[in-house]
C-alpha positions as CSV (number, residue, x, y, z in Angstrom):
1,X,2.6,-80.4,10.9
2,X,2.1,-77.1,9.3
3,X,2.3,-74.1,11.7
4,X,2.0,-71.3,9.5
5,X,-1.2,-69.3,8.6
6,X,-1.6,-69.8,5.0
7,X,-5.1,-68.6,4.1
8,X,-7.0,-65.6,5.5
9,X,-9.8,-63.1,4.7
10,X,-9.4,-59.6,6.6
11,X,-12.6,-57.0,7.2
12,X,-11.8,-53.6,8.2
13,X,-13.2,-50.3,8.0
14,X,-11.2,-47.6,6.3
15,X,-9.3,-45.4,6.2
16,X,-6.7,-47.7,7.3
17,X,-2.6,-47.4,6.7
18,X,-0.8,-50.6,7.4
19,X,3.4,-51.1,6.9
20,X,4.3,-54.6,6.2
21,X,7.9,-55.9,6.3
22,X,7.8,-59.0,4.4
23,X,11.0,-61.2,5.4
24,X,11.0,-64.5,3.9
25,X,7.0,-64.4,3.1
26,X,5.6,-63.2,-0.1
27,X,1.4,-62.9,-0.5
28,X,-1.3,-63.1,-3.0
29,X,-4.0,-60.5,-2.2
30,X,-7.3,-59.9,-3.8
31,X,-9.5,-56.9,-3.0
32,X,-13.0,-58.1,-2.6
33,X,-14.1,-54.8,-1.6
34,X,-12.2,-51.4,-1.4
35,X,-9.5,-49.3,-2.8
36,X,-5.8,-48.5,-1.6
37,X,-2.4,-46.9,-2.6
38,X,0.3,-49.5,-2.4
39,X,3.8,-48.0,-1.9
40,X,6.9,-49.8,-2.1
41,X,10.4,-48.4,-2.1
42,X,11.0,-47.5,-5.7
43,X,7.0,-46.8,-6.6
44,X,3.5,-47.0,-6.2
45,X,0.5,-48.8,-7.4
46,X,-3.3,-47.9,-7.2
47,X,-5.9,-50.9,-6.4
48,X,-9.4,-51.0,-6.4
49,X,-12.1,-53.8,-5.8
50,X,-11.4,-56.9,-8.2
51,X,-7.9,-56.7,-8.2
52,X,-5.4,-59.4,-7.7
53,X,-1.7,-58.8,-6.9
54,X,1.2,-60.9,-5.5
55,X,4.0,-59.2,-3.5
56,X,7.3,-60.5,-3.0
57,X,9.8,-60.2,0.0
58,X,10.1,-56.4,0.5
59,X,8.5,-53.3,2.7
60,X,5.4,-52.1,1.7
61,X,3.2,-49.3,3.0
62,X,-0.6,-49.7,2.0
63,X,-2.8,-46.6,2.2
64,X,-6.5,-48.0,2.3
65,X,-9.0,-45.2,1.3
66,X,-12.4,-44.4,2.6
67,X,-15.0,-46.1,0.3
68,X,-17.7,-43.4,-1.5
69,X,-20.3,-45.5,0.0
70,X,-18.9,-45.8,3.5
71,X,-18.6,-49.7,3.2
72,X,-16.0,-51.9,4.8
73,X,-13.0,-53.5,2.9
74,X,-12.5,-57.1,2.4
75,X,-9.5,-58.6,1.1
76,X,-8.4,-62.3,1.0
77,X,-4.9,-63.2,1.5
78,X,-2.4,-66.4,0.9
79,X,0.7,-66.5,2.4
80,X,3.8,-68.0,1.0
81,X,6.8,-69.2,3.2
82,X,9.2,-71.5,1.7
83,X,8.6,-74.1,4.1
84,X,4.6,-73.7,3.0
85,X,6.0,-74.4,-0.6
86,X,7.8,-77.0,0.2
87,X,5.0,-78.7,2.3
88,X,2.5,-78.1,-0.6
89,X,4.4,-79.6,-3.1
90,X,5.5,-82.1,-0.8
91,X,9.1,-81.1,-1.0
92,X,9.5,-81.3,-5.1
93,X,9.2,-77.6,-5.8
94,X,8.2,-77.1,-9.5
95,X,11.3,-75.5,-11.5
96,X,9.9,-71.8,-11.5
97,X,11.0,-71.9,-7.7
98,X,14.2,-73.3,-8.3
99,X,15.5,-71.2,-11.5
100,X,18.1,-68.5,-11.0
101,X,16.6,-65.0,-12.1
102,X,19.2,-62.6,-13.4
103,X,17.1,-59.4,-13.5
104,X,15.8,-58.1,-10.3
105,X,11.7,-58.3,-10.7
106,X,9.5,-56.0,-9.5
107,X,8.3,-56.1,-5.8
108,X,4.4,-56.3,-6.9
109,X,2.8,-57.6,-9.9
110,X,-1.3,-57.1,-10.8
111,X,-2.5,-60.3,-12.0
112,X,-4.6,-59.9,-15.1
113,X,-8.4,-60.6,-14.6
114,X,-9.6,-63.6,-16.0
115,X,-12.2,-66.0,-15.3
116,X,-9.6,-68.6,-13.8
117,X,-8.8,-66.0,-10.9
118,X,-12.4,-65.1,-10.5
119,X,-13.5,-68.7,-10.1
120,X,-10.6,-69.5,-7.8
121,X,-11.4,-66.4,-5.4
122,X,-15.4,-67.3,-5.2
123,X,-14.4,-71.0,-4.2
124,X,-11.5,-69.9,-1.8
125,X,-14.0,-67.2,-0.1
126,X,-16.4,-70.3,0.2
127,X,-14.0,-72.3,1.8
128,X,-12.9,-69.5,4.1
129,X,-16.3,-69.0,5.2
130,X,-16.7,-72.6,6.2
131,X,-13.4,-73.5,7.6
132,X,-14.2,-76.6,9.1
133,X,-14.1,-77.9,5.7
134,X,-10.6,-77.2,5.0
135,X,-8.2,-79.9,5.2
136,X,-4.6,-80.2,5.0
137,X,-4.9,-81.9,1.5
138,X,-7.4,-79.2,0.4
139,X,-5.0,-76.4,1.2
140,X,-2.5,-78.1,-0.8
141,X,-4.9,-78.2,-3.6
142,X,-5.8,-74.6,-3.4
143,X,-2.2,-73.1,-3.5
144,X,-1.4,-75.4,-6.3
145,X,-4.5,-74.0,-8.0
146,X,-3.1,-70.3,-7.2
147,X,0.1,-71.1,-8.7
148,X,-1.5,-72.5,-11.5
149,X,-3.5,-69.6,-12.1
150,X,-0.6,-67.4,-11.8
151,X,1.4,-68.6,-14.3
152,X,-1.9,-69.2,-16.7
153,X,-2.3,-65.3,-16.3
154,X,1.2,-64.6,-17.2
155,X,1.3,-63.1,-20.8
156,X,4.2,-60.8,-20.1
157,X,6.8,-63.0,-18.2
158,X,6.8,-60.7,-15.2
159,X,4.7,-62.9,-12.7
160,X,7.1,-65.7,-13.7
161,X,10.0,-63.4,-13.0
162,X,8.6,-62.4,-9.5
163,X,7.9,-66.3,-8.3
164,X,11.5,-67.1,-9.3
165,X,12.9,-64.7,-6.6
166,X,9.9,-64.6,-4.4
167,X,11.8,-64.5,-1.3
168,X,14.9,-62.5,-2.5
169,X,14.7,-59.0,-1.4
170,X,15.4,-56.4,-4.0
171,X,18.3,-53.8,-3.6
172,X,17.8,-49.9,-4.1
173,X,20.1,-47.0,-4.1
174,X,19.2,-44.4,-1.4
175,X,18.3,-41.4,-3.8
176,X,16.0,-43.8,-5.9
177,X,13.9,-44.7,-3.0
178,X,13.5,-40.9,-2.1
179,X,13.0,-39.5,-5.7
180,X,10.4,-42.2,-6.2
181,X,8.3,-40.8,-3.6
182,X,8.8,-37.1,-3.8
183,X,5.2,-36.4,-4.3
184,X,3.5,-39.1,-2.5
185,X,1.4,-38.9,0.9
186,X,4.1,-40.8,3.0
187,X,5.9,-39.5,6.1
188,X,9.7,-39.7,6.9
189,X,9.2,-42.8,8.9
190,X,7.8,-44.5,6.0
191,X,10.9,-43.6,3.5
192,X,13.0,-44.6,6.4
193,X,10.9,-47.9,6.6
194,X,11.7,-48.2,2.9
195,X,15.4,-48.0,3.2
196,X,15.6,-50.5,6.1
197,X,16.8,-48.0,8.6
198,X,15.8,-46.1,11.6
199,X,14.5,-42.6,11.3
200,X,17.5,-41.2,13.3
201,X,19.9,-43.5,11.1
202,X,17.8,-42.3,7.9
203,X,17.9,-38.5,8.7
204,X,22.0,-38.6,9.0
205,X,22.2,-40.4,6.0
206,X,19.7,-37.9,4.2
207,X,21.9,-34.8,5.2
208,X,25.1,-36.5,4.1
209,X,23.7,-37.8,0.7
210,X,21.5,-34.2,0.1
211,X,23.3,-31.7,2.4
212,X,19.7,-30.8,4.0
213,X,16.9,-32.0,6.1
214,X,14.6,-34.6,4.6
215,X,11.5,-32.1,5.2
216,X,13.2,-29.3,3.7
217,X,14.5,-31.1,0.6
218,X,11.3,-32.9,0.0
219,X,9.2,-29.5,0.2
220,X,11.6,-27.4,-2.2
221,X,11.2,-29.9,-4.6
222,X,7.3,-30.3,-4.4
223,X,7.5,-26.1,-4.7
224,X,9.4,-26.7,-8.0
225,X,7.1,-28.7,-9.3
226,X,4.1,-26.7,-8.5
227,X,5.8,-23.6,-9.8
228,X,6.7,-25.5,-13.1
229,X,2.9,-26.7,-13.2
230,X,1.7,-23.3,-12.7
231,X,3.7,-21.8,-15.7
232,X,3.2,-24.6,-18.1
233,X,-0.5,-25.9,-17.5
234,X,-3.9,-24.5,-16.7
235,X,-4.5,-27.1,-14.1
236,X,-6.6,-25.9,-11.1
237,X,-4.3,-24.7,-8.2
238,X,-6.1,-27.2,-5.8
239,X,-5.2,-30.2,-7.9
240,X,-1.4,-28.9,-8.3
241,X,-1.7,-28.9,-4.6
242,X,-2.4,-32.5,-4.1
243,X,-0.4,-33.8,-7.1
244,X,2.6,-32.2,-5.5
245,X,1.9,-33.9,-2.3
246,X,0.4,-31.2,-0.3
247,X,-2.7,-32.0,1.4
248,X,-3.8,-28.6,2.8
249,X,-4.7,-25.9,0.1
250,X,-3.7,-23.0,2.7
251,X,-0.6,-24.9,3.6
252,X,0.6,-25.1,0.2
253,X,-0.5,-21.3,-0.6
254,X,1.4,-20.4,2.3
255,X,4.6,-22.4,1.6
256,X,4.6,-21.3,-2.0
257,X,4.5,-17.5,-1.0
258,X,7.2,-17.9,1.4
259,X,9.3,-19.4,-1.2
260,X,8.4,-17.4,-4.5
261,X,7.1,-14.0,-2.8
262,X,3.7,-14.6,-4.5
263,X,0.7,-16.7,-4.1
264,X,0.1,-19.5,-6.5
265,X,-2.7,-17.6,-8.1
266,X,-0.6,-14.2,-8.1
267,X,2.5,-16.3,-9.7
268,X,0.3,-17.7,-12.5
269,X,-1.2,-14.3,-13.4
270,X,2.1,-12.9,-13.1
271,X,3.7,-15.5,-15.5
272,X,0.8,-15.3,-18.1
273,X,1.2,-11.7,-18.1
């Protein structure tokens, strides 16, 4: 008897932040309503209502943003585990799950929108609303249908590459993780989570690699980028602050003045003159 939860639906009120360490697990997620920023060790992806995506074994931080209309979020999730796929295919896995992908697949892929995907989600949502109709055989059919939709939608080959390494975690350089998120709204704990380290171990490793603390290094890089944008663009100062990872304009202005002895507006005027 299958003991894993395979199909599910989540309803929640944003803003909401969740960290997921997918070990020997992958997921298909469809955003029925909501928008979020999905972060992973070497990048970030913006998601919105109507997006479907698949996540392989990896560490993820999902920051669900408040909806403009104040509505709640709804997502549909299909959990993949090795034993689940073996169960679904009666121990006769399709070749896609047995192939040896030599290249490192991206940790997450957006599924191209199609009527097939839309119809699958509508039918699955109906079954989730009437769970008494969901039998073991029907569960097998729905998971097989989803895999068929994923492969049929895959024009680039990226989804196929992801499926072939579904339960294999990628490897990342320490510097790659840090430089991928210099300007993102992430905490030091989030970066440690991506690196698979405790906070104290992460800080020691960071000091060894960069010669300073995480907060000082990241702040200096953000201010350097802000200075460059002030010199080379006419982007609003408030937008520059947000684009370089500062959520508070006052804090940004104070930090900039401390580093460069001029406020952002004064620095821009000085540079233009």
